[in-house]
N, C-alpha and C positions, 0 to 999 in steps of 0.2 A: 568148419569145424570153426567156435567163434575161439581166441586164444586165452589160456588162462591166465585172471586176475592175480599181479604181481603186486604186492605190498610191504612196505617198510617199514616194521616197529624200534622205537626207541625204548631200548632197553632199563633206562633210567627216568623214563616217566611214564611211558606208554601210547605214547601220540606216536600216530601214523599220517606214515608220509607217503606219497603218489611213488617218489625217485628214493636213491639212496641218496645221502650227502654224508661229509664229513661232519656236520656242525648241526644238534639238533636246535629245532626255531622251539620248541616248547618249554626245554628245562638250559637253553644253553651247553650241553656235557659236548661234548669229540669223542667222535668214536665208537656212539652207540647206539648209530639204526645198523639191525640188518634185516635180512631178506625176511620172511615171513610167510607163509602157503595159507591162502586162506579157504582154500578146497582141503586140506588135512585138520586130521585131527576133528577134534568138538565142535560143534556150530557151523561145518566145512558142511554146502550146500553144494554150491555148482555140483563136486564130484556124486550127490550122489542120488542115485535114479525118483524121480519122483512118484510121491507115494500119497493115495488118495487119504483124505482128512475124516476123524468119521466128529457128530456131531458132540456136543458137550452140554450137559444141564444149563443150566438157567433158573438165577433165582434174584429171589428179590433182595432190599436195603435193609429189611425189618427181619426181625428175628432175635429167637434168642442168643449170648453172646457169653460166651464160657471165657471165664480168666486162665489166661493162659501156664499151663503146668510148670513151676520154675524147680530149681534144683538149688537151695540154699547152702553154699561154703560155711558159715558159722563164719566167717569173715567180715564182721560189719560193715567193711570197708571199702570191701571188694562188692557186699551183696548190692550195695548202697552207689554204685558207681555203675553196675550193669542192670538198676532198676529195681534189687528184689531177689537176684541171684538166676544163674542159666536157666535160660529157656529151652524146655527140652526142644529136640525138632530144629536149634535155630544155631546159628555156624556167628561166633565172635573172631574180630580178628584183634591182636593188641600189638601194637607197636610202639618202637622202643629205641634209644644208643645202643651199642652193645657194654654190656657191659653196667645195664642201668639195676637190671633185678626181675626183668619176662620171666626170668626158666625159675628164680628163686617164690620166685607170685605163686606160678603156677602148680608148684610142687610143694609149697603151703597149702593150696586150696584138693592137692589131691591127694594128699593125706588127712587133713580135714574130713572132705566128703570120702574118703575112705573108713573112717575111723566109724562111721554114719552107717555103715552098712553099703553103699554106691560101690558099681563094678564100675572101676578107674582106668583106663588103659594110657599110659605115655610111648609114644613113640617121638625119640629123638630121630633129627636128621644130620645133630652137627655133633653131638659128643659121642663115645662111646661107651657101653654099658656098666664098665665102671670107673667116669664119669660121671654117670648120673649120681652110681647110687654113693661114691662118698659127697655128694651134694645132701642125697635124704640122711646121710647120717650126722651130716654136717646139722640138718634144720631138725635132727629127732623125728625123721620120715621114717626108718628105717623097718619100722613096727608095722607096717603098714599093709594092707595088701594090694597094692597099687601094681596094676600089670605093668612092666617093661618090655617096652624094643627098641630099635636101633635099624633104620631102615627107613630108605630115604625111595625106594619104588614104588608109586600110585598103588599100582594093580596086587603088588604084595601084602600092602596094607589093610586094604580094601578086603581081601582074603581071608584079612586075620580076625577081623574085626568082624567080619558076618560067621566067624565058628564061633559058639556054645554061645554064651547067654548076652544078650544085647548089652552092651558097656552104657551106661549111664553119662560120662562126660570122657573125650576123648581129647587129649592134647598134641598138637602136630606140633612140634620146636624144632626149625622151622619148616615155611610153604617155601621158603628159595631155594632147599638141599634136592626138592623132590621132583621128580622126573614120571615120565609116563611113555607107554609105546603108541599113544595117542596123537603124541607130539611127536617132530621130528627136529629137535632145537636143544642145545645142553640146557642141561641145569642150571634152574636161577632166572633163565630165561622168560620176557612175558608171556610164549605159545605157551611155553612149560608150566607157570604159574598159570595162569588162565586155565589149563587143562585139567591140574592138580587141584586144583581148589573147587572146581566146580563137579567135578569128579569125589571131593568129599562131601560137598553140600549135598547134591544130591544124595549121596549116602544118609546122612543125618536129616531130613525129610522124610526119608523112605523108612526108616527106621525110627525115628524121636528121639534120636542122640543126640545132647549138645557136643558142639565142636569147639573144639574152640582153638587157634590160629597164631601162633606168631610168625610177625614181621619183620624182615628188614627198614632197615629206616636212610634213605640220601641224607648227603650232606645238608640240605635244607629242614632234615624232622619230619619228611613226608615219609611217608608209606613204600617201597620201591614200588611201578607199576600203580598206582593209585587207582585211577582210571580203570582199571581193568579189577582188582582185586576188592576196592571198598565197594565199588554197587551191588557187586555180587554177594555180599555179610549181609546180616542182617545187625551187626552190633561192631564198633569200632572205636576200641579206647589207645589213646595213646600212655604208656608210661614216663614222665617228664622226674624231671632232679640235674641238677648240678652235682658233678664230681666233690667240687668243692663244699656240697654241702651234707649232712645225714639224713635226710626227710624226700621222701620221694613223691610224689603225682600222679593218681591214676586219671584219667583225663577222659571222659568220653564224650565224642563227637559222631559220632552215630546212632540209636538205639531204637530198631522198630516198634518195641515192647516197653518203654518206658524214657525218660527225660532223658536229653541230651546235655543238658547245663549241669550233671552231677560231679562230684569229684570228690575220690578216698585218698585220704593221706597217711603213708605211710612212714617210718623211721627206720633205716638199715642200722641195723645191729650185727655185731661177729655170728651172733647166731639165727640171721635172720631179717625177716620183714615184722617191724612192732607196728600197728594200729597207734596210729593218731587219732582220739577221741575229741581235742582241742581244738586244733588246727594254729587257734588265733593267738594263744597264748605260748605257741610255737615260733610263730613267725614273729612275735614283740619279746621273745626269752631276752635279747644282748640289744633290747633299743637305749639308746643314751638319748634319756627327753631333755636337757638341759644344753643339747644344740642347736643351731639353728640350722634353718630348712629342713626339719622333721617334723612332717605330718601323720595321725594313724590315721585311713581310711575305712569306712564300715563296708565293707563289700558282700557281694551275695554271690554262691557256686552254690547254684538249682535252688536247692533249697536248706542248702545250709548257709549261715551268716557266717565273714570270715575278714578280721581285721589285723592290717600290715601295716608295717612303714613304708611314709614315700620320704625319697630321702631327696633333697636334693642342692646343690653349689651352683652359685653363684659369681663366678671370679672375671675379675676388668683381663682383659685379654690384650696378647701384644701383638696379634694377626689382623692381619686386612678384613680378612673373615672370621668372625666368633664360631665355636667352634658348640655343634649341640648334639651331644652322648646321649643315649638312651638305654637303658637297662634293663625287660621287663613292662615297655609300655610302649604304645601304635609313636615311634617317632614322629609322623606327621599329624600327631592329637597335640603333640609336645608345639610340634609349628604352630597352631590352632590358638594353643594358649597363652603362646604371648605376645603372637598380632590382636589377639583380643587386650591382652592387657594393658600395650600398648598402644593401641588406638581408644579406647574406649575410658581408661587408668591412669594414661599420661603416665605409666611405669615402662622404661626404658631399660631393654636392654640388645641395643644395638650392640655397643663396646665391652660387653661379658659374654665372656664364654659359660656356656648352661649345660651341666653335665644331672640325670636325671637316675635314681636306681629306683627299683623295686627291693628291699630289703628281703635275705632269704632267697635269695633266685628265684623269686614267686613272682607268675606273669598275670598280668590284670589286662582285660579286656571292654569291659563294661563300662560306659563314660560316664557311673558316676563316681569316677575318680577322677573326674576334669578337680573339681570344688578343690578335693587334698593336694594334686595337684599344685594347683594355684598359689594355693598356699602355702605351701612348701619351697615354691618359690622366692613370692613377698618376704617372705621368710629370712630367706638364703641373704636377697637381696639387701634388706635392710638389717642385715645383722642382730636380728632377734628372736630368742627361742618362743616356741608357739605355746602356748597353757600343754602342765604335762596330761591334764585329765582329761582334753576332749578329742574328739572325732568330726571326722569331714566327710560326707558326701553330697552331690550333686551334679548334675550337668549342667554347660556352658553352652549357650548358644554364639551364635556369631555376634549378635547383636549386644550381648555383654549380661542377657538373663541366666539369672538361675532357673534351671526347669528342675522342677520334679520327678522323682523315681520312685519304683517299686518297694514293695517292701520294706518301708520304713521302718513298723513297730518292730521286725525283725531285728533288725540293724542294732535299733536302739536296745532293745534286750541284749543283747551277745555284746554289746561296750558298756552296760548297766553290772553286767556279768561280770566280766572282766576287770570292774572300778571303776570307767570313767567317768564324772560326774558331769560334765557338757557335751553339746551335740551342736557341731554350724551344718545347716540344712537350708536348702529352699522352702520358701515364702509356700502356703495351703500346700505342704504334704498329706497325702492320705496317710490313713491309720496310727496316727501319733495320737498317744492316748494322754490328757489333760493330766494334768498331779503327778504324774512320775517326777522323780527323786531326781532325774535328769535333768540341765537346765539344755532348753530347749534354744540355741539362738537362728534364729533364720532372718534367713536375707531373701531379696528380691533381686538383687541385678551383685555382677562382683566389682562395683565400686563400693559397696556395703560390707562385701567383702577388706577390702585394700583399706579403706574406710574405722573394721575393727581392728582390724592388725596396729594402725595407725594411731591408735587410740590409746591400745595396750602399751604400745611404747611411751606417749608423754604419760599416760598413769605412772609408768615405772620410771622414769623422769622425776614426777615432780616429788615421787618417797623417798626416792633417794635424794632430793633437796631438803626437806623437811629431816632426812636424819641425818 
C-alpha cells in the first residue's frame, strides 16, 4: 500500500513545501508552515474511489455571445472598478488593510441595491449583529431590507442561502473567519480558506448569485493566501488608502468580465464613503506651485485621466552613500532615471540625497511618469520652480530618448479642463489635436528637457536684470 503523501503549507503566502521548516522561503515569515492533508477536504483525489468519467459536449468558437448580466449598485465609482457592476454568478474578492473602509463600502452597496428591490444577504464573521446594525445606522442603511447574519460555519451559511428566494448578492465578511467540516484545520488557515471559498464559488455558479468576499491582507499588502484565493475568484479588488489622508482608492487587479486597470476614488467622511468624481482636483488641492521640485503628471488609470503632483527634494548629503527614498513610485525606476540623467545629461546626483514623493499618498505604476519625475529632480537640483500651468508625461529609455505614451488626447483634455495651459510631452505623440488651446512643447530626448528647464532659468535671470 502506497504511503500517504504529506505536504506543508505556509499560512501567510500559501506556498507548498515538502517538509516542515521554521521559515517560509516564499515570504520569509517564521512559524507559519503547518502540515496539510492533501487527501482530505475539497480536491482530495487519492482518498476517493476512482469513478468513470462521462463525455461532455464539445462546441465551436463561433456562435452568439451574450453579454454578462450585471447588478449595478448605483455607486458609480464602485461600478467603474467592477467594470459596470457585479456580474451574476461571479465571485469577487475585496482586500485591504484593517479599518480602511471595506465593510463600510459593502454596507453602502448593499443598502443601495436593497433600495432597488434586490435581495441582499450580509454575512458577518467578525462582528456581532449589534455591531453591524450600529454601522448601518451610522451609514443611513438601517431602513433597508438587507438580510443580516453572524455566522462562520460554511455549511450553515450555504443552507441559509438556499432557503427562500435566490439572493442577488451575498457579502461574506470575511473569508478568514470561515470554517468547514470538509477541512481539518483551524479557521483562517489556507486549507480552511480554500475549502470555504470553493464551496461559496460553487454555490454562486450554480444559482447565479453574485458573491462578494472580504479578505485580510498581509504586512506586504497582499491578500493572505493569494495563490489559493485569487486564482479561484473572477475579480480581485484592492481597497487602498493612507490613514493620513481622507480619500480611498478601489483598484482592480483582476477582472474576468472587464478591464483590470480601473480605479474608483472615494472620500472618507463621518457618514460613510463619498464618491469623488474628479480625483485630479482632489490630488492637486494642496499644491504649492511656487516651490522647486514639483511637477504635475498627467496619468491614466484605465479609462480615467488623473493629474497628480510629483514632488522631489535633492539636497547635499553628509553621508558616504547618498540616500534614495521613494514614496508612491518604483525605487528601481528612480535609480534608472538618475543614471540616465547623469550619463546623458551631465546632471550629477552623486553628492546629493534624493527624496521622491507622490502627493496625497497616491501610487503610480505606469512608465509615463518618467518625464514628470525627471523634471521634478532637475527642478529641485537647480532650485527653480517649474511653470505652474504645465503638465508632464512621457517614458524615458536608457538611451535618454523620450518615448510616446498612449492616450495622449485624454491626458491633454483633463489638463485643459483643470486650467493647465501647457504640456511637455514626447515628440510624434499620437492623438494630439492641433490648434488646441494647450501649448505643446514636444521634446525628443532628455537633453531637451534639461535645456528647457535651464533656458527658463536663464530667462528668469534676464528678466530680473532688466528690472
